[in-house]
C-alpha positions as CSV (number, residue, x, y, z in Angstrom):
1,M,198.9,100.4,96.0
2,L,202.6,99.9,96.8
3,Q,203.6,98.9,100.3
4,S,205.5,101.5,102.3
5,L,209.2,101.5,101.6
6,G,210.5,101.5,105.1
7,P,214.1,102.0,106.0
8,L,216.5,101.7,103.0
9,P,219.8,99.9,103.2
10,A,222.7,101.8,104.6
11,Q,224.6,101.6,101.3
12,A,222.8,104.6,99.8
13,H,224.6,106.2,96.9
14,R,224.0,108.6,94.1
15,S,222.8,106.9,91.0
16,L,224.4,107.5,87.6
17,V,222.3,109.7,85.4
18,V,222.9,109.3,81.6
19,P,224.1,110.6,79.3
20,L,227.3,111.5,81.2
21,A,228.4,115.1,80.7
22,M,230.3,115.7,77.5
23,D,230.2,118.9,75.7
24,R,229.1,117.9,72.2
25,T,230.6,121.1,70.8
26,L,234.1,119.8,71.6
27,T,236.4,119.8,68.6
28,A,238.3,116.7,67.6
29,A,241.5,118.4,68.8
30,M,240.0,118.9,72.3
31,Y,238.9,115.3,72.7
32,S,241.2,113.1,74.8
33,E,240.3,109.7,76.3
34,D,242.6,110.5,79.3
35,H,239.8,112.9,80.4
36,L,237.0,110.4,80.2
37,P,235.3,109.2,83.4
38,E,236.7,105.8,84.4
39,F,234.5,102.8,85.1
40,T,235.2,99.9,87.4
41,P,232.9,96.8,87.4
42,M,230.7,96.2,90.4
43,P,232.3,94.1,93.1
44,W,229.3,92.5,94.7
45,T,228.1,89.0,94.3
46,Y,224.5,88.2,93.3
47,Q,223.8,86.9,96.8
48,D,224.9,90.3,98.2
49,I,222.4,92.1,96.1
50,R,219.6,89.6,96.6
51,A,220.0,90.0,100.4
52,A,219.3,93.7,100.1
53,M,215.8,93.1,98.5
54,P,212.9,92.5,100.9
55,S,211.2,89.2,100.4
56,H,207.7,90.7,99.9
57,L,208.7,92.2,96.6
58,F,208.9,88.7,95.1
59,Q,205.3,87.8,96.0
60,R,203.1,87.2,92.9
61,D,199.4,88.0,93.3
62,T,197.4,86.1,90.7
63,A,194.2,88.0,91.4
64,R,196.0,91.4,91.1
65,S,197.6,90.3,87.8
66,L,194.3,89.2,86.4
67,L,192.7,92.5,87.3
68,F,195.5,94.4,85.4
69,L,194.8,92.0,82.4
70,A,191.0,92.7,82.6
71,R,191.7,96.4,82.8
72,D,193.8,96.3,79.6
73,L,191.3,94.2,77.8
74,L,188.5,96.5,78.8
75,M,190.5,99.5,77.6
76,A,191.2,97.9,74.3
77,A,187.6,97.0,73.7
78,L,186.5,100.5,74.7
79,A,189.0,102.2,72.4
80,W,187.9,99.9,69.6
81,K,184.2,100.7,70.2
82,V,184.8,104.5,70.3
83,A,186.8,104.2,67.0
84,T,183.7,102.8,65.3
85,F,182.1,106.2,65.7
86,I,184.9,108.2,64.0
87,D,184.0,107.8,60.4
88,P,180.2,107.8,60.8
89,Y,180.4,111.0,62.8
90,F,182.7,113.0,60.5
91,L,181.4,111.6,57.2
92,S,177.7,111.9,58.1
93,P,175.5,114.2,56.1
94,A,174.6,115.8,59.5
95,S,178.2,116.7,60.0
96,P,178.7,120.5,60.5
97,A,180.7,120.6,57.2
98,T,180.8,118.6,53.9
99,P,182.8,115.4,53.8
100,T,185.4,117.1,51.6
101,S,186.0,120.0,54.0
102,F,189.6,120.2,54.9
103,G,188.9,121.0,58.5
104,V,186.6,118.0,58.9
105,E,189.1,115.7,57.2
106,L,191.8,117.0,59.5
107,L,189.8,116.4,62.6
108,R,188.8,112.9,61.3
109,W,192.4,111.8,60.9
110,C,193.4,113.4,64.2
111,A,190.7,111.2,65.8
112,W,192.2,108.2,64.1
113,A,195.7,109.2,65.1
114,T,194.5,109.4,68.7
115,Y,193.0,106.0,68.5
116,W,196.2,104.5,67.0
117,W,198.4,106.1,69.7
118,F,196.4,104.8,72.6
119,Q,195.4,101.5,71.2
120,G,199.0,100.9,70.2
121,L,200.0,101.6,73.8
122,I,197.2,99.3,75.1
123,F,198.2,96.5,72.8
124,T,201.9,96.9,73.8
125,G,200.7,96.7,77.5
126,L,199.1,93.4,76.7
127,W,202.4,92.2,75.2
128,V,204.1,93.3,78.4
129,I,201.7,91.2,80.5
130,G,202.5,88.3,78.1
131,H,206.2,89.0,78.8
132,E,205.5,88.9,82.5
133,C,203.9,85.5,82.0
134,G,207.1,84.2,80.2
135,H,209.0,85.0,83.4
136,R,206.3,83.6,85.7
137,A,206.0,87.0,87.3
138,F,202.3,87.0,86.4
139,S,201.4,84.1,88.7
140,P,203.0,81.2,90.6
141,D,200.8,79.0,88.4
142,A,203.0,78.1,85.5
143,K,200.1,76.7,83.4
144,L,198.1,79.9,83.8
145,C,201.2,82.0,82.9
146,D,201.7,80.0,79.7
147,A,198.0,80.1,78.7
148,V,197.7,83.8,79.2
149,G,201.1,84.6,77.6
150,F,200.4,82.4,74.6
151,V,197.1,84.1,73.8
152,L,198.4,87.7,74.4
153,H,201.6,87.2,72.4
154,S,199.8,85.4,69.5
155,F,197.4,88.3,69.4
156,V,200.2,90.7,68.5
157,W,202.0,88.1,66.2
158,F,204.7,87.2,68.7
159,P,205.8,83.6,69.1
160,Y,205.3,83.1,72.9
161,F,207.1,79.8,73.7
162,S,210.0,80.5,71.2
163,A,210.6,83.9,72.6
164,K,210.3,82.7,76.2
165,I,213.1,80.2,75.6
166,I,215.4,82.7,73.8
167,H,214.5,85.6,76.2
168,H,215.6,83.5,79.1
169,R,219.0,83.2,77.5
170,H,219.0,87.0,76.9
171,H,218.7,87.5,80.6
172,M,221.4,84.9,81.4
173,G,223.9,86.6,79.0
174,N,223.0,90.3,79.0
175,G,226.0,92.5,78.6
176,S,228.3,89.7,77.4
177,M,229.8,90.0,74.0
178,E,229.9,86.2,73.7
179,K,226.5,85.3,75.4
180,S,224.2,88.2,74.8
181,E,221.2,87.4,72.6
182,L,220.0,90.9,71.7
183,W,221.4,94.3,70.6
184,V,225.0,92.9,70.4
185,P,227.4,95.7,69.5
186,K,229.3,95.6,66.2
187,T,233.1,95.7,66.5
188,R,235.6,97.9,64.8
189,S,236.7,95.0,62.5
190,E,233.2,94.0,61.6
191,L,232.7,97.5,60.2
192,G,236.0,97.4,58.4
193,I,237.4,100.4,60.4
194,P,241.2,100.3,60.6
195,N,242.9,100.2,64.0
196,K,244.6,103.5,63.6
197,P,244.7,106.8,65.6
198,R,241.4,108.7,65.3
199,H,242.9,111.7,63.5
200,E,244.2,109.4,60.7
201,I,240.7,108.0,59.8
202,D,238.3,109.7,57.5
203,W,235.2,108.9,59.5
204,D,232.8,110.2,56.8
205,D,233.9,107.2,54.7
206,Y,232.2,105.0,57.3
207,F,229.4,107.1,58.8
208,G,229.0,110.1,56.5
209,D,225.2,109.9,56.5
210,T,223.0,113.0,56.0
211,P,220.4,113.6,58.8
212,I,217.6,112.7,56.3
213,Y,219.2,109.4,55.6
214,S,219.8,108.8,59.3
215,L,216.1,109.5,59.9
216,L,215.1,107.0,57.2
217,L,217.3,104.4,58.8
218,I,215.7,105.0,62.1
219,I,212.2,104.6,60.6
220,R,213.3,101.3,59.0
221,H,214.8,100.3,62.3
222,Q,211.6,101.0,64.2
223,L,209.3,99.3,61.8
224,F,211.3,96.2,60.9
225,A,214.0,95.6,63.5
226,F,211.9,93.4,65.8
227,P,210.3,91.3,63.1
228,A,213.8,90.9,61.6
229,Y,215.1,89.7,64.9
230,I,212.3,87.1,65.2
231,M,212.7,85.9,61.6
232,F,216.4,86.4,60.9
233,N,218.2,87.0,64.2
234,M,219.1,90.5,63.2
235,S,220.9,92.4,66.0
236,G,221.3,89.0,67.8
237,Q,224.3,86.9,68.6
238,K,226.6,86.7,65.6
239,R,228.1,83.3,66.3
240,Y,224.9,81.5,65.5
241,P,224.5,79.9,62.0
242,K,222.9,82.0,59.3
243,W,219.1,81.9,59.2
244,S,218.8,81.0,62.9
245,N,215.4,82.3,64.0
246,H,212.5,82.0,66.4
247,L,210.2,80.1,64.0
248,N,212.3,77.1,63.0
249,P,212.1,74.3,65.6
250,N,215.5,73.1,64.3
251,S,217.2,76.4,65.0
252,I,220.3,76.3,67.3
253,F,218.3,78.1,70.0
254,F,216.2,75.0,70.7
255,M,218.0,72.1,72.4
256,T,215.4,69.6,73.4
257,K,212.5,67.8,71.8
258,E,210.1,69.5,74.2
259,Q,211.4,73.0,73.2
260,R,211.0,72.1,69.5
261,H,207.4,71.0,70.1
262,L,206.8,74.3,71.9
263,V,208.1,76.2,68.9
264,M,205.6,74.5,66.8
265,V,202.8,75.5,69.2
266,S,204.0,79.1,69.0
267,N,203.9,78.9,65.2
268,L,200.4,77.4,65.4
269,G,199.3,80.4,67.4
270,L,200.6,82.7,64.7
271,L,198.8,80.7,62.0
272,L,195.5,80.9,63.9
273,M,195.9,84.7,64.3
274,G,196.6,84.9,60.6
275,Q,193.4,83.0,59.9
276,I,191.4,85.3,62.1
277,I,192.8,88.3,60.3
278,R,192.1,86.7,56.9
279,L,188.4,86.1,57.9
280,A,188.2,89.7,59.3
281,I,189.4,91.1,56.0
282,K,186.9,89.0,54.1
283,Q,184.1,90.3,56.4
284,W,185.0,94.0,56.8
285,G,187.6,94.7,54.2
286,W,191.4,95.2,54.5
287,I,191.1,99.0,55.1
288,S,189.0,98.5,58.2
289,V,191.3,95.8,59.5
290,L,194.3,98.0,58.9
291,K,192.7,100.9,60.8
292,Y,191.4,99.0,63.7
293,Y,194.2,96.4,64.1
294,G,197.0,96.8,61.6
295,I,198.3,100.3,62.5
296,P,198.1,99.6,66.3
297,W,200.0,96.4,65.7
298,L,202.7,98.5,63.9
299,A,202.8,100.7,66.9
300,V,203.4,97.6,69.1
301,T,206.5,96.7,67.0
302,H,207.7,100.3,67.2
303,W,207.3,100.6,71.0
304,I,208.9,97.2,71.6
305,T,211.8,98.0,69.4
306,M,212.3,101.4,70.8
307,F,212.2,100.6,74.5
308,T,214.3,97.4,74.2
309,F,216.9,99.3,72.1
310,I,217.4,102.3,74.3
311,Q,217.2,100.1,77.5
312,H,220.2,98.1,76.4
313,T,222.1,100.6,74.2
314,D,223.9,103.7,75.6
315,P,227.4,105.2,75.4
316,V,227.8,104.8,79.2
317,L,226.8,101.1,79.4
318,P,229.7,98.6,79.6
319,H,229.9,95.5,77.5
320,Y,232.0,92.6,78.8
321,R,234.2,90.0,77.4
322,D,235.3,86.6,78.8
323,K,236.0,86.5,82.5
324,A,235.2,90.2,83.2
325,W,231.5,89.3,82.8
326,N,229.2,87.8,85.4
327,F,225.4,87.7,85.8
328,Q,225.0,90.7,88.1
329,R,227.4,92.9,86.1
330,G,225.4,92.0,83.0
331,A,222.1,92.7,84.7
332,A,223.3,96.3,85.4
333,C,224.1,96.8,81.7
334,T,220.7,98.4,81.2
335,V,219.1,101.9,81.6
336,D,215.9,102.8,83.3
337,R,214.2,105.4,81.1
338,D,211.4,107.8,81.9
339,F,209.6,106.4,78.9
340,L,206.5,108.5,78.0
341,G,206.1,109.6,81.6
342,W,202.8,108.5,83.2
343,Q,201.7,106.8,80.0
344,G,204.7,104.5,80.1
345,R,203.9,103.5,83.7
346,F,200.2,103.2,83.2
347,F,199.9,101.5,79.8
348,L,203.3,99.8,79.6
349,H,203.4,98.5,83.2
350,N,206.8,100.0,84.2
351,V,208.5,98.0,81.4
352,A,211.0,100.8,80.7
353,H,210.9,102.7,84.0
354,D,212.1,99.8,86.1
355,H,213.9,97.6,83.6
356,V,217.2,97.4,85.5
357,V,215.7,95.6,88.5
358,H,213.8,93.3,86.1
359,H,217.2,92.1,84.8
360,F,218.4,91.3,88.3
361,F,215.1,89.7,89.4
362,P,212.7,88.9,86.5
363,K,210.2,87.2,88.7
364,I,209.4,90.4,90.6
365,P,205.9,91.4,89.3
366,F,205.8,94.8,87.6
367,Y,203.6,96.3,90.3
368,N,206.4,95.8,92.8
369,A,209.1,97.0,90.5
370,P,209.1,100.7,91.5
371,E,209.7,99.8,95.1
372,A,212.3,97.1,94.2
373,T,214.1,99.7,92.0
374,R,214.5,102.0,95.0
375,Y,216.2,99.2,97.0
376,L,218.4,98.2,94.1
377,K,219.4,101.8,93.5
378,A,220.3,102.3,97.1
379,F,222.5,99.2,97.2
380,I,224.4,99.4,93.9
381,G,224.7,103.2,93.7
382,D,226.6,104.5,90.7
383,H,226.1,101.2,88.9
384,Y,222.4,101.9,88.6
385,V,221.8,103.9,85.4
386,Y,218.8,106.2,84.9
387,S,217.9,108.8,82.3
388,D,215.0,111.2,82.2
389,D,215.9,112.6,78.7
390,P,213.1,112.7,76.2
391,V,212.9,109.3,74.7
392,F,212.6,110.3,71.0
393,K,215.6,112.5,71.4
394,T,217.3,109.6,73.1
395,L,216.4,107.3,70.2
396,W,218.1,109.7,67.8
397,D,221.2,110.2,69.9
398,T,221.6,106.5,70.7
399,F,221.2,105.5,67.1
400,N,223.9,108.0,66.0
401,N,226.3,107.7,69.0
402,C,226.4,104.0,69.5
403,Q,228.2,102.6,66.4
404,F,230.9,100.1,67.4
405,V,233.1,98.8,70.2
406,E,236.8,97.8,70.0
407,D,238.0,94.4,69.0
408,E,240.2,94.1,72.2
409,G,239.6,94.7,75.8
410,S,237.6,93.1,78.6
411,V,235.3,96.1,79.4
412,L,234.1,97.9,76.3
413,F,232.1,101.1,75.6
414,Y,230.4,102.2,72.4
415,R,232.1,104.8,70.1
416,D,230.3,107.3,68.0
417,K,230.6,108.3,64.3
418,Q,233.9,110.0,65.0
419,G,235.3,107.1,67.0
420,R,234.8,108.9,70.4
421,A,233.8,107.2,73.6
422,R,232.0,108.7,76.6
423,R,233.6,106.4,79.2
424,R,236.7,104.3,79.6
425,A,237.5,101.2,81.6
426,A,239.7,101.7,84.6
427,L,243.3,100.6,83.9
428,S,243.0,97.7,86.3
429,T,240.2,96.2,84.3
430,R,241.8,96.3,80.9
431,S,243.3,93.3,79.2
432,P,247.0,93.1,79.3
C-alpha cells in the first residue's frame, strides 16, 4: 500500500493534457503556425527537481519486489495450467456439441484468445520486472538484480545485459536529436521533403497512404519494430555505423572488455532459451509451443513496442538539439498514458502510467511511482504531459501524425502528413 502523500510542494500547477486542442477539421487555408501554442523549455536544474521528491520514494524493498515477482510467476503458471483444459473441454466427446460445431469452435478460440491476452500481459509484466532490475530499482543488491533480470529477459528473448547498457544511454540522452537511442525522429531532409512553403508541396507524394496500407504498416511496426531495433538498430540513433545491434559484442555501443563479455552472456541466455524451445517442440509439437508460449511472446513484443513508442512520440513533445538539451528537459520528453486502465497498472507495474517520473529517477521502484508522479507533476506543472486517450486510438493517431521534424532549430516538434505542427518553440528558444 502506498504511503500517504502528505502536503505537496507549493509549486502546484496544471499539468499538460495531450493531445493539445486542435480542430482536425481545419482546412489547409485556416492553418497558421502563428496560432500554435508556444513552448518554452523548463528552467529548473535537476537538483531543484530532486529536492522536491521525498527521500522515502527512493527506498527499494527487496522482499516486496520478490513478492511481486512471485505473484507474476504464479499467475503465469496458473494461466498456463488453465489453458491445458481448453482443447480437452471443447473437443471432448462429452462436449454439448460436436467438435465441428461453429459455436463450440468459436467458444474454443475465444478461450484461447483470452489466454493469449492475459498471458501476454503477464509475460510483459515479467519483462517490466526485468527492466526494473536493469535500473537496480528491484533491489539494492546488484547481483540479485542482474540474476533476476537475466532470467526474466532471456525468457522473453530479450538480451538483458546488452539492453541494460544501451538503455542506460537511452535515459542519459532522451529527447536529444544527437544523443537519443530510441524513437529518434526523421528529419525533413531524410525523407526528401523540400524546404518550401506548405502549400507548394504535394504531400500525397510523400505520405499518400490509404488507411488500409497505414494499418498494415502499423501491424508490421507492432510485430517487428522491437526485434528490428535489437538486431538492426532500427528507429535508433542514425549516426551509428550500419549493422550496429544489441547482439554483436563488437558493436559501437559496447566500449569496454567487461561490457563485451556481458553481451556474450546475454547471447548465451538467448541460446539457452532457444534450446529449451527446441526441446519443447520435440516433446509437445510446434503447435502446442506456439499456443502456450509463442503467441504470448508475440504479445510481449507488441506491448513493449506500443507503450515505448507512444510514451516517447507525440506531437506536443519537444525534441532538442545541441545546447538546448539537458538531462531534465530530456526526461520530460515523455508522456504518461492511461495504458489499458487497471490492467496496465496491475499487470504492467505502472510502466506506462508513471513513465515520466521513471525518466527523472529510474531507481524509484514501480510501487512508489504513482506517489512520485504526484510530486513531480506538482513541481514541474505544464512540463508534465499526461494523456487518458484510448491507447489504440493513440497508436493510430501517433503513427500518422508524427512524421518528421525540421532540419534546423534548437527545439523541434513533429509534423504530420500535411506538414502541420501542433506546437511551436517560443521565439526566444529558436536558433538565430
